[in-house]
N, CA, C and O atoms as a DFTB+ gen file, in Angstrom:
728 C
 N C O
     1  1       0.841      -1.170       0.000
     2  2       0.000       0.000       0.000
     3  2       0.893       1.242       0.000
     4  3       1.835       1.326       0.788
     5  1       0.601       2.212      -0.885
     6  2       1.444       3.402      -0.945
     7  2       1.362       4.226       0.346
     8  3       0.331       4.290       1.017
     9  1       2.490       4.843       0.652
    10  2       2.559       5.679       1.846
    11  2       1.733       6.945       1.642
    12  3       1.816       7.585       0.593
    13  1       0.927       7.309       2.659
    14  2       0.108       8.510       2.595
    15  2       0.972       9.710       3.014
    16  3       1.594       9.698       4.077
    17  1       0.998      10.733       2.170
    18  2       1.837      11.902       2.406
    19  2       0.950      13.109       2.717
    20  3      -0.029      13.374       2.020
    21  1       1.305      13.820       3.756
    22  2       0.610      15.062       4.109
    23  2       1.299      16.193       3.345
    24  3       2.326      16.713       3.779
    25  1       0.725      16.562       2.211
    26  2       1.351      17.548       1.333
    27  2       1.429      18.928       1.981
    28  3       2.424      19.632       1.808
    29  1       0.401      19.323       2.720
    30  2       0.445      20.629       3.385
    31  2       1.570      20.660       4.420
    32  3       2.272      21.663       4.544
    33  1       1.740      19.572       5.156
    34  2       2.814      19.503       6.154
    35  2       4.180      19.604       5.482
    36  3       5.081      20.268       5.994
    37  1       4.331      18.947       4.339
    38  2       5.609      19.024       3.618
    39  2       5.875      20.437       3.108
    40  3       6.992      20.944       3.215
    41  1       4.838      21.070       2.553
    42  2       4.999      22.444       2.070
    43  2       5.331      23.381       3.231
    44  3       6.134      24.301       3.079
    45  1       4.714      23.148       4.388
    46  2       4.992      23.968       5.562
    47  2       6.419      23.746       6.044
    48  3       7.098      24.703       6.415
    49  1       6.887      22.490       6.044
    50  2       8.271      22.186       6.385
    51  2       9.214      22.976       5.493
    52  3      10.199      23.545       5.964
    53  1       8.906      23.008       4.208
    54  2       9.762      23.721       3.253
    55  2       9.685      25.228       3.453
    56  3      10.705      25.911       3.365
    57  1       8.493      25.760       3.721
    58  2       8.392      27.211       3.922
    59  2       9.085      27.618       5.225
    60  3       9.664      28.702       5.300
    61  1       9.034      26.764       6.251
    62  2       9.757      27.065       7.487
    63  2      11.266      27.095       7.228
    64  3      11.981      27.947       7.755
    65  1      11.733      26.155       6.415
    66  2      13.154      26.151       6.045
    67  2      13.502      27.413       5.268
    68  3      14.544      28.024       5.503
    69  1      12.635      27.801       4.348
    70  2      12.847      29.037       3.589
    71  2      12.966      30.227       4.538
    72  3      13.840      31.075       4.358
    73  1      12.097      30.296       5.543
    74  2      12.138      31.422       6.481
    75  2      13.455      31.448       7.246
    76  3      14.023      32.519       7.459
    77  1      13.940      30.300       7.654
    78  2      15.215      30.274       8.383
    79  2      16.364      30.714       7.482
    80  3      17.239      31.468       7.909
    81  1      16.362      30.243       6.237
    82  2      17.405      30.656       5.288
    83  2      17.314      32.152       5.026
    84  3      18.330      32.846       5.017
    85  1      16.103      32.649       4.812
    86  2      15.906      34.075       4.521
    87  2      16.341      34.935       5.702
    88  3      16.947      35.989       5.508
    89  1      16.042      34.498       6.914
    90  2      16.411      35.277       8.098
    91  2      17.927      35.342       8.258
    92  3      18.466      36.368       8.675
    93  1      18.612      34.255       7.930
    94  2      20.073      34.217       8.062
    95  2      20.788      34.882       6.902
    96  3      21.776      35.590       7.101
    97  1      20.288      34.656       5.673
    98  2      21.049      35.038       4.484
    99  2      20.372      36.105       3.625
   100  3      21.006      36.669       2.733
   101  1      19.095      36.389       3.880
   102  2      18.346      37.309       3.030
   103  2      17.694      36.547       1.887
   104  3      18.166      35.480       1.492
   105  1      16.605      37.098       1.357
   106  2      15.862      36.393       0.312
   107  2      16.642      36.268      -0.990
   108  3      16.423      35.332      -1.759
   109  1      17.542      37.197      -1.240
   110  2      18.310      37.096      -2.485
   111  2      19.164      35.840      -2.529
   112  3      19.506      35.363      -3.611
   113  1      19.514      35.296      -1.364
   114  2      20.311      34.070      -1.313
   115  2      19.467      32.810      -1.186
   116  3      20.010      31.706      -1.166
   117  1      18.156      32.955      -1.102
   118  2      17.290      31.781      -1.011
   119  2      17.268      31.089      -2.370
   120  3      17.048      31.724      -3.401
   121  1      17.495      29.806      -2.354
   122  2      17.399      29.009      -3.575
   123  2      16.738      27.681      -3.205
   124  3      16.665      27.311      -2.033
   125  1      16.265      26.984      -4.218
   126  2      15.672      25.669      -3.958
   127  2      16.688      24.759      -3.272
   128  3      16.341      23.978      -2.387
   129  1      17.945      24.873      -3.693
   130  2      19.019      24.044      -3.118
   131  2      19.239      24.370      -1.637
   132  3      19.366      23.466      -0.811
   133  1      19.283      25.686      -1.303
   134  2      19.480      26.079       0.098
   135  2      18.315      25.633       0.967
   136  3      18.515      25.163       2.087
   137  1      17.107      25.778       0.457
   138  2      15.916      25.378       1.211
   139  2      15.928      23.866       1.423
   140  3      15.616      23.389       2.514
   141  1      16.283      23.121       0.392
   142  2      16.346      21.660       0.517
   143  2      17.356      21.262       1.593
   144  3      17.068      20.408       2.432
   145  1      18.535      21.878       1.568
   146  2      19.553      21.548       2.569
   147  2      19.062      21.887       3.976
   148  3      19.251      21.101       4.904
   149  1      18.438      23.040       4.136
   150  2      17.928      23.463       5.452
   151  2      16.837      22.521       5.953
   152  3      16.763      22.232       7.147
   153  1      15.989      22.044       5.039
   154  2      14.883      21.158       5.424
   155  2      15.324      19.701       5.540
   156  3      14.585      18.869       6.066
   157  1      16.522      19.390       5.053
   158  2      17.002      18.016       5.103
   159  2      16.330      17.112       4.080
   160  3      16.118      15.924       4.328
   161  1      15.994      17.690       2.920
   162  2      15.348      16.928       1.851
   163  2      16.113      17.163       0.554
   164  3      17.069      17.937       0.522
   165  1      15.694      16.499      -0.500
   166  2      16.350      16.673      -1.787
   167  2      15.804      17.900      -2.513
   168  3      14.674      18.326      -2.272
   169  1      16.611      18.454      -3.393
   170  2      16.156      19.578      -4.216
   171  2      14.973      19.154      -5.082
   172  3      14.087      19.959      -5.369
   173  1      14.963      17.891      -5.495
   174  2      13.846      17.380      -6.294
   175  2      12.535      17.427      -5.535
   176  3      11.488      17.705      -6.120
   177  1      12.582      17.158      -4.233
   178  2      11.355      17.237      -3.439
   179  2      10.859      18.682      -3.373
   180  3       9.658      18.933      -3.474
   181  1      11.776      19.623      -3.204
   182  2      11.378      21.035      -3.171
   183  2      10.729      21.402      -4.503
   184  3       9.692      22.066      -4.527
   185  1      11.325      20.978      -5.597
   186  2      10.782      21.290      -6.923
   187  2       9.437      20.605      -7.161
   188  3       8.613      21.104      -7.927
   189  1       9.217      19.483      -6.516
   190  2       7.929      18.802      -6.641
   191  2       6.797      19.675      -6.083
   192  3       5.695      19.707      -6.631
   193  1       7.090      20.376      -4.991
   194  2       6.069      21.199      -4.341
   195  2       6.037      22.641      -4.835
   196  3       4.989      23.285      -4.809
   197  1       7.166      23.140      -5.279
   198  2       7.256      24.528      -5.743
   199  2       8.060      24.560      -7.035
   200  3       9.250      24.247      -7.047
   201  1       7.391      24.943      -8.128
   202  2       8.086      24.989      -9.415
   203  2       9.100      26.113      -9.477
   204  3      10.121      26.007     -10.156
   205  1       8.809      27.198      -8.757
   206  2       9.694      28.366      -8.817
   207  2       9.936      28.910      -7.409
   208  3       9.219      28.586      -6.463
   209  1      10.948      29.729      -7.305
   210  2      11.247      30.412      -6.051
   211  2      10.068      31.301      -5.658
   212  3       9.712      31.370      -4.482
   213  1       9.458      31.983      -6.635
   214  2       8.335      32.873      -6.327
   215  2       7.156      32.101      -5.736
   216  3       6.514      32.592      -4.808
   217  1       6.855      30.909      -6.247
   218  2       5.774      30.089      -5.673
   219  2       6.080      29.767      -4.215
   220  3       5.198      29.813      -3.357
   221  1       7.334      29.441      -3.951
   222  2       7.749      29.120      -2.599
   223  2       7.607      30.350      -1.700
   224  3       7.191      30.233      -0.548
   225  1       7.950      31.524      -2.223
   226  2       7.848      32.764      -1.454
   227  2       6.398      33.082      -1.108
   228  3       6.100      33.447       0.029
   229  1       5.510      32.950      -2.060
   230  2       4.090      33.247      -1.814
   231  2       3.546      32.295      -0.751
   232  3       2.795      32.718       0.128
   233  1       3.913      31.021      -0.820
   234  2       3.453      30.071       0.181
   235  2       4.010      30.435       1.561
   236  3       3.284      30.386       2.554
   237  1       5.280      30.795       1.627
   238  2       5.894      31.151       2.911
   239  2       5.234      32.394       3.503
   240  3       5.040      32.475       4.716
   241  1       4.894      33.347       2.667
   242  2       4.199      34.539       3.142
   243  2       2.861      34.152       3.773
   244  3       2.498      34.673       4.828
   245  1       2.140      33.253       3.139
   246  2       0.889      32.755       3.712
   247  2       1.119      32.021       5.019
   248  3       0.297      32.101       5.932
   249  1       2.232      31.307       5.114
   250  2       2.544      30.576       6.348
   251  2       2.783      31.546       7.500
   252  3       2.360      31.278       8.624
   253  1       3.452      32.666       7.243
   254  2       3.659      33.679       8.285
   255  2       2.304      34.224       8.733
   256  3       2.052      34.362       9.930
   257  1       1.434      34.533       7.770
   258  2       0.100      35.042       8.090
   259  2      -0.648      34.032       8.971
   260  3      -1.273      34.417       9.959
   261  1      -0.586      32.750       8.616
   262  2      -1.269      31.714       9.394
   263  2      -0.715      31.618      10.811
   264  3      -1.475      31.389      11.753
   265  1       0.596      31.788      10.978
   266  2       1.198      31.729      12.310
   267  2       0.659      32.857      13.193
   268  3       0.297      32.634      14.348
   269  1       0.612      34.066      12.637
   270  2       0.103      35.210      13.400
   271  2      -1.364      34.969      13.757
   272  3      -1.770      35.178      14.900
   273  1      -2.153      34.532      12.782
   274  2      -3.578      34.272      13.039
   275  2      -3.766      33.182      14.088
   276  3      -4.666      33.272      14.922
   277  1      -2.929      32.163      14.050
   278  2      -3.027      31.065      15.024
   279  2      -2.703      31.577      16.429
   280  3      -3.382      31.215      17.390
   281  1      -1.671      32.416      16.554
   282  2      -1.339      32.956      17.872
   283  2      -2.486      33.816      18.402
   284  3      -2.815      33.767      19.588
   285  1      -3.086      34.597      17.520
   286  2      -4.212      35.430      17.949
   287  2      -5.400      34.567      18.368
   288  3      -6.063      34.864      19.362
   289  1      -5.669      33.507      17.620
   290  2      -6.809      32.632      17.925
   291  2      -6.576      31.844      19.212
   292  3      -7.525      31.527      19.929
   293  1      -5.310      31.529      19.505
   294  2      -5.004      30.741      20.697
   295  2      -5.063      31.560      21.979
   296  3      -5.167      31.000      23.070
   297  1      -4.998      32.874      21.854
   298  2      -5.034      33.731      23.041
   299  2      -6.455      34.002      23.474
   300  3      -7.407      33.659      22.773
   301  1      -6.595      34.622      24.640
   302  2      -7.948      34.967      25.106
   303  2      -8.553      36.050      24.221
   304  3      -7.834      36.886      23.673
   305  1      -9.855      36.033      24.087
   306  2     -10.559      37.053      23.299
   307  2     -10.550      38.350      24.088
   308  3     -11.166      38.428      25.151
   309  1      -9.857      39.378      23.584
   310  2      -9.855      40.657      24.309
   311  2     -11.267      41.222      24.419
   312  3     -12.077      41.112      23.499
   313  1     -11.535      41.829      25.571
   314  2     -12.895      42.286      25.842
   315  2     -13.237      43.622      25.202
   316  3     -14.414      43.968      25.106
   317  1     -12.255      44.369      24.769
   318  2     -12.578      45.642      24.123
   319  2     -11.696      45.859      22.896
   320  3     -10.712      45.149      22.686
   321  1     -12.060      46.835      22.106
   322  2     -11.367      47.040      20.830
   323  2      -9.915      47.457      21.035
   324  3      -9.054      47.068      20.245
   325  1      -9.622      48.228      22.062
   326  2      -8.231      48.631      22.287
   327  2      -7.359      47.398      22.520
   328  3      -6.267      47.288      21.962
   329  1      -7.841      46.483      23.338
   330  2      -7.049      45.273      23.620
   331  2      -6.943      44.381      22.383
   332  3      -5.922      43.723      22.181
   333  1      -7.984      44.353      21.559
   334  2      -7.921      43.586      20.303
   335  2      -6.862      44.179      19.379
   336  3      -6.049      43.455      18.804
   337  1      -6.881      45.503      19.244
   338  2      -5.903      46.186      18.388
   339  2      -4.496      45.931      18.914
   340  3      -3.594      45.579      18.154
   341  1      -4.317      46.109      20.203
   342  2      -2.996      45.897      20.803
   343  2      -2.537      44.448      20.627
   344  3      -1.375      44.201      20.305
   345  1      -3.441      43.495      20.837
   346  2      -3.082      42.080      20.701
   347  2      -2.578      41.782      19.292
   348  3      -1.599      41.056      19.122
   349  1      -3.245      42.339      18.283
   350  2      -2.803      42.108      16.914
   351  2      -1.453      42.761      16.665
   352  3      -0.539      42.117      16.150
   353  1      -1.319      44.016      17.019
   354  2      -0.079      44.736      16.715
   355  2       1.119      44.162      17.460
   356  3       2.231      44.153      16.932
   357  1       0.904      43.688      18.670
   358  2       1.996      43.072      19.429
   359  2       2.481      41.804      18.732
   360  3       3.667      41.480      18.790
   361  1       1.566      41.081      18.070
   362  2       1.974      39.868      17.352
   363  2       2.904      40.173      16.187
   364  3       3.606      39.284      15.706
   365  1       2.915      41.418      15.730
   366  2       3.752      41.803      14.592
   367  2       5.121      42.315      15.019
   368  3       5.998      42.499      14.175
   369  1       5.319      42.546      16.309
   370  2       6.606      43.030      16.813
   371  2       7.544      41.861      17.110
   372  3       7.091      40.823      17.591
   373  1       8.834      42.008      16.834
   374  2       9.800      40.926      17.091
   375  2      10.189      40.853      18.569
   376  3      11.256      41.319      18.970
   377  1       9.300      40.258      19.369
   378  2       9.492      40.227      20.822
   379  2       9.967      38.875      21.341
   380  3      10.298      38.752      22.520
   381  1      10.004      37.871      20.490
   382  2      10.518      36.563      20.878
   383  2      11.158      35.940      19.641
   384  3      11.177      36.545      18.569
   385  1      11.675      34.740      19.798
   386  2      12.411      34.101      18.706
   387  2      11.544      33.898      17.458
   388  3      11.982      34.180      16.343
   389  1      10.323      33.413      17.650
   390  2       9.446      33.150      16.509
   391  2       9.091      34.444      15.770
   392  3       9.167      34.505      14.542
   393  1       8.706      35.469      16.522
   394  2       8.324      36.734      15.883
   395  2       9.532      37.470      15.300
   396  3       9.391      38.220      14.334
   397  1      10.713      37.263      15.876
   398  2      11.922      37.860      15.297
   399  2      12.209      37.219      13.942
   400  3      12.544      37.919      12.986
   401  1      12.083      35.911      13.854
   402  2      12.246      35.218      12.569
   403  2      11.240      35.760      11.558
   404  3      11.601      36.073      10.424
   405  1       9.982      35.869      11.970
   406  2       8.951      36.384      11.073
   407  2       9.235      37.821      10.649
   408  3       8.990      38.188       9.499
   409  1       9.748      38.635      11.567
   410  2      10.062      40.029      11.234
   411  2      11.203      40.103      10.230
   412  3      11.162      40.915       9.305
   413  1      12.221      39.264      10.400
   414  2      13.315      39.213       9.424
   415  2      12.770      38.830       8.046
   416  3      13.122      39.435       7.034
   417  1      11.911      37.820       8.030
   418  2      11.337      37.364       6.769
   419  2      10.441      38.439       6.170
   420  3      10.480      38.680       4.963
   421  1       9.643      39.081       7.000
   422  2       8.756      40.140       6.510
   423  2       9.559      41.273       5.881
   424  3       9.203      41.774       4.814
   425  1      10.623      41.668       6.528
   426  2      11.489      42.719       5.989
   427  2      12.083      42.280       4.649
   428  3      12.108      43.051       3.689
   429  1      12.550      41.062       4.596
   430  2      13.119      40.545       3.349
   431  2      12.051      40.470       2.258
   432  3      12.330      40.763       1.096
   433  1      10.816      40.075       2.631
   434  2       9.727      40.015       1.655
   435  2       9.412      41.406       1.107
   436  3       9.148      41.560      -0.085
   437  1       9.440      42.414       1.972
   438  2       9.159      43.779       1.514
   439  2      10.156      44.182       0.431
   440  3       9.771      44.737      -0.599
   441  1      11.423      43.905       0.665
   442  2      12.451      44.247      -0.324
   443  2      12.279      43.418      -1.594
   444  3      12.404      43.942      -2.701
   445  1      11.996      42.145      -1.441
   446  2      11.812      41.256      -2.589
   447  2      10.601      41.681      -3.413
   448  3      10.638      41.684      -4.644
   449  1       9.528      42.040      -2.712
   450  2       8.288      42.431      -3.392
   451  2       8.439      43.730      -4.175
   452  3       7.706      43.971      -5.134
   453  1       9.382      44.555      -3.770
   454  2       9.588      45.822      -4.474
   455  2       9.959      45.601      -5.937
   456  3       9.740      46.477      -6.774
   457  1      10.518      44.438      -6.246
   458  2      10.914      44.151      -7.631
   459  2      10.207      42.930      -8.217
   460  3      10.493      42.532      -9.346
   461  1       9.292      42.337      -7.461
   462  2       8.570      41.148      -7.911
   463  2       7.069      41.412      -7.829
   464  3       6.495      41.279      -6.748
   465  1       6.419      41.776      -8.916
   466  2       4.998      42.138      -8.884
   467  2       4.084      41.049      -8.317
   468  3       3.121      41.371      -7.621
   469  1       4.355      39.784      -8.591
   470  2       3.488      38.712      -8.082
   471  2       3.514      38.645      -6.560
   472  3       2.480      38.450      -5.921
   473  1       4.686      38.807      -5.992
   474  2       4.825      38.799      -4.541
   475  2       4.176      40.054      -3.959
   476  3       3.519      39.993      -2.919
   477  1       4.361      41.181      -4.626
   478  2       3.792      42.445      -4.150
   479  2       2.269      42.368      -4.056
   480  3       1.678      42.947      -3.144
   481  1       1.633      41.665      -4.981
   482  2       0.176      41.509      -4.946
   483  2      -0.245      40.831      -3.644
   484  3      -1.191      41.274      -2.994
   485  1       0.441      39.777      -3.265
   486  2       0.121      39.058      -2.025
   487  2       0.324      39.947      -0.807
   488  3      -0.519      39.977       0.089
   489  1       1.437      40.668      -0.769
   490  2       1.701      41.549       0.368
   491  2       0.656      42.646       0.484
   492  3       0.177      42.943       1.578
   493  1       0.304      43.245      -0.646
   494  2      -0.714      44.307      -0.617
   495  2      -2.053      43.768      -0.130
   496  3      -2.748      44.429       0.641
   497  1      -2.411      42.580      -0.575
   498  2      -3.687      41.988      -0.146
   499  2      -3.680      41.724       1.357
   500  3      -4.665      42.015       2.037
   501  1      -2.584      41.179       1.885
   502  2      -2.483      40.932       3.324
   503  2      -2.569      42.232       4.105
   504  3      -3.277      42.316       5.108
   505  1      -1.848      43.241       3.646
   506  2      -1.850      44.536       4.333
   507  2      -3.228      45.168       4.292
   508  3      -3.683      45.730       5.289
   509  1      -3.897      45.086       3.155
   510  2      -5.240      45.664       3.027
   511  2      -6.220      44.977       3.980
   512  3      -7.045      45.642       4.607
   513  1      -6.132      43.639       4.091
   514  2      -7.015      42.911       5.015
   515  2      -6.757      43.329       6.463
   516  3      -7.690      43.552       7.234
   517  1      -5.483      43.430       6.815
   518  2      -5.139      43.800       8.176
   519  2      -5.579      45.239       8.472
   520  3      -6.128      45.518       9.538
   521  1      -5.335      46.138       7.535
   522  2      -5.726      47.540       7.715
   523  2      -7.241      47.663       7.853
   524  3      -7.726      48.420       8.694
   525  1      -7.987      46.928       7.038
   526  2      -9.452      46.982       7.096
   527  2      -9.965      46.461       8.437
   528  3     -10.865      47.054       9.030
   529  1      -9.399      45.359       8.914
   530  2      -9.804      44.825      10.212
   531  2      -9.488      45.779      11.349
   532  3     -10.312      45.992      12.238
   533  1      -8.297      46.351      11.319
   534  2      -7.928      47.326      12.340
   535  2      -8.848      48.541      12.296
   536  3      -9.276      49.039      13.337
   537  1      -9.149      49.011      11.102
   538  2     -10.013      50.190      10.960
   539  2     -11.365      49.950      11.605
   540  3     -11.913      50.844      12.251
   541  1     -11.906      48.756      11.437
   542  2     -13.192      48.420      12.064
   543  2     -13.054      48.456      13.587
   544  3     -13.883      49.050      14.276
   545  1     -12.004      47.818      14.106
   546  2     -11.804      47.788      15.553
   547  2     -11.571      49.185      16.120
   548  3     -11.866      49.453      17.285
   549  1     -11.040      50.070      15.279
   550  2     -10.763      51.448      15.720
   551  2     -11.963      52.367      15.518
   552  3     -11.847      53.579      15.698
   553  1     -13.099      51.815      15.153
   554  2     -14.291      52.629      14.958
   555  2     -14.324      53.296      13.599
   556  3     -14.600      54.491      13.486
   557  1     -14.039      52.515      12.567
   558  2     -14.039      52.998      11.186
   559  2     -13.052      54.146      11.002
   560  3     -13.413      55.239      10.566
   561  1     -11.794      53.865      11.349
   562  2     -10.726      54.873      11.275
   563  2      -9.560      54.352      10.435
   564  3      -8.537      53.946      10.987
   565  1      -9.702      54.360       9.101
   566  2      -8.644      53.799       8.256
   567  2      -7.307      54.532       8.365
   568  3      -6.256      53.905       8.236
   569  1      -7.325      55.833       8.599
   570  2      -6.052      56.554       8.722
   571  2      -5.307      56.140       9.986
   572  3      -4.084      56.001       9.971
   573  1      -6.033      55.946      11.068
   574  2      -5.383      55.474      12.298
   575  2      -4.847      54.055      12.112
   576  3      -3.757      53.735      12.586
   577  1      -5.604      53.215      11.429
   578  2      -5.155      51.843      11.169
   579  2      -3.865      51.859      10.352
   580  3      -2.920      51.133      10.659
   581  1      -3.832      52.681       9.324
   582  2      -2.629      52.786       8.482
   583  2      -1.451      53.290       9.305
   584  3      -0.343      52.765       9.198
   585  1      -1.688      54.298      10.118
   586  2      -0.620      54.857      10.951
   587  2      -0.071      53.850      11.942
   588  3       1.141      53.761      12.133
   589  1      -0.956      53.090      12.573
   590  2      -0.505      52.105      13.553
   591  2       0.267      50.964      12.898
   592  3       1.255      50.484      13.454
   593  1      -0.180      50.527      11.718
   594  2       0.580      49.484      11.008
   595  2       1.963      50.000      10.611
   596  3       2.959      49.287      10.740
   597  1       2.017      51.244      10.127
   598  2       3.308      51.833       9.754
   599  2       4.206      51.965      10.992
   600  3       5.409      51.714      10.920
   601  1       3.618      52.356      12.116
   602  2       4.377      52.459      13.354
   603  2       4.992      51.109      13.729
   604  3       6.177      51.028      14.055
   605  1       4.186      50.061      13.681
   606  2       4.684      48.733      14.059
   607  2       5.787      48.277      13.109
   608  3       6.771      47.680      13.547
   609  1       5.635      48.550      11.820
   610  2       6.716      48.191      10.883
   611  2       8.001      48.934      11.241
   612  3       9.082      48.347      11.240
   613  1       7.880      50.224      11.547
   614  2       9.057      51.002      11.934
   615  2       9.661      50.520      13.241
   616  3      10.881      50.415      13.361
   617  1       8.819      50.228      14.219
   618  2       9.317      49.712      15.493
   619  2      10.019      48.369      15.300
   620  3      11.035      48.093      15.938
   621  1       9.470      47.542      14.419
   622  2      10.118      46.248      14.139
   623  2      11.519      46.456      13.598
   624  3      12.452      45.769      14.013
   625  1      11.676      47.390      12.682
   626  2      13.010      47.704      12.150
   627  2      13.948      48.165      13.260
   628  3      15.116      47.778      13.306
   629  1      13.416      49.002      14.158
   630  2      14.224      49.512      15.265
   631  2      14.667      48.386      16.199
   632  3      15.800      48.387      16.680
   633  1      13.784      47.436      16.453
   634  2      14.129      46.309      17.324
   635  2      15.117      45.384      16.606
   636  3      16.107      44.956      17.199
   637  1      14.851      45.075      15.331
   638  2      15.766      44.201      14.593
   639  2      17.166      44.801      14.512
   640  3      18.160      44.080      14.598
   641  1      17.243      46.128      14.344
   642  2      18.537      46.813      14.278
   643  2      19.132      47.108      15.634
   644  3      20.203      47.709      15.720
   645  1      18.461      46.698      16.695
   646  2      18.883      46.859      18.084
   647  2      19.029      48.331      18.476
   648  3      19.873      48.691      19.297
   649  1      18.185      49.174      17.868
   650  2      18.118      50.581      18.266
   651  2      17.174      50.742      19.456
   652  3      17.321      51.663      20.259
   653  1      16.208      49.837      19.554
   654  2      15.249      49.798      20.657
   655  2      15.157      48.365      21.166
   656  3      15.360      47.408      20.418
   657  1      14.850      48.240      22.439
   658  2      14.566      46.901      22.977
   659  2      13.099      46.585      22.698
   660  3      12.325      47.467      22.328
   661  1      12.735      45.353      22.874
   662  2      11.340      44.971      22.725
   663  2      10.450      45.722      23.705
   664  3       9.349      46.144      23.353
   665  1      10.934      45.891      24.952
   666  2      10.148      46.629      25.946
   667  2       9.951      48.088      25.543
   668  3       8.875      48.651      25.744
   669  1      10.985      48.697      24.978
   670  2      10.852      50.082      24.523
   671  2       9.855      50.184      23.372
   672  3       9.050      51.114      23.323
   673  1       9.910      49.230      22.451
   674  2       8.968      49.226      21.328
   675  2       7.532      49.079      21.835
   676  3       6.628      49.760      21.353
   677  1       7.328      48.193      22.805
   678  2       5.987      48.034      23.394
   679  2       5.512      49.328      24.048
   680  3       4.348      49.703      23.915
   681  1       6.415      50.009      24.754
   682  2       6.035      51.262      25.409
   683  2       5.629      52.312      24.375
   684  3       4.661      53.044      24.579
   685  1       6.366      52.385      23.267
   686  2       6.024      53.335      22.206
   687  2       4.663      52.981      21.613
   688  3       3.818      53.857      21.429
   689  1       4.451      51.709      21.315
   690  2       3.169      51.276      20.752
   691  2       2.022      51.635      21.700
   692  3       1.012      52.191      21.269
   693  1       2.172      51.325      22.966
   694  2       1.093      51.604      23.929
   695  2       0.849      53.104      24.069
   696  3      -0.288      53.538      24.250
   697  1       1.910      53.888      23.986
   698  2       1.764      55.340      24.042
   699  2       0.942      55.841      22.847
   700  3       0.074      56.700      22.999
   701  1       1.224      55.298      21.667
   702  2       0.465      55.711      20.470
   703  2      -0.987      55.237      20.552
   704  3      -1.898      55.952      20.135
   705  1      -1.199      54.054      21.081
   706  2      -2.573      53.580      21.264
   707  2      -3.335      54.499      22.215
   708  3      -4.518      54.771      22.007
   709  1      -2.656      54.978      23.260
   710  2      -3.296      55.935      24.163
   711  2      -3.696      57.203      23.426
   712  3      -4.777      57.742      23.660
   713  1      -2.827      57.685      22.532
   714  2      -3.132      58.884      21.774
   715  2      -4.309      58.661      20.813
   716  3      -5.190      59.511      20.680
   717  1      -4.300      57.497      20.149
   718  2      -5.332      57.217      19.151
   719  2      -6.669      56.871      19.800
   720  3      -7.726      57.315      19.351
   721  1      -6.605      56.074      20.860
   722  2      -7.837      55.558      21.460
   723  2      -8.230      56.206      22.780
   724  3      -9.319      55.961      23.300
   725  1      -7.347      57.027      23.315
   726  2      -7.688      57.695      24.571
   727  2      -7.490      56.823      25.772
   728  3      -7.738      57.256      26.898
């Protein structure tokens, strides 16, 4: 009887390997060969699941989104909109090993997407969904949602570059939430 293969699990294994390679070396150095070595599989297996580097990148971007959504779903349901907004934005800050990896990958994706239209479409769609959700939680305030997302991206850069600690970034975020939400 043929062995049953969990294709989603294999693709996730490969996208996790891609994220580790991207965080260490940058997306420009990501290749099917590097991802295969990181995942401990053959390059042929990587090619079986992803015909191109761009396909692999789009899948990995979705995997990051799923990780953030899973962390949010696993936490307690915040009782008010301010706590919901804060809970989401905190998940985007590099405050632990997992989120630091995701922040490195997100930064690399931003640079990669600047020259890759297919990847840029995915990033724009994710950002638009997040901005729309935040705007609703903020009482139909799209400008505040945009500002807070931009703030978190900037704070992430500051933490990754070790200009700010995670605690300092959290304090800045909470200060801005106080200004926006009172």
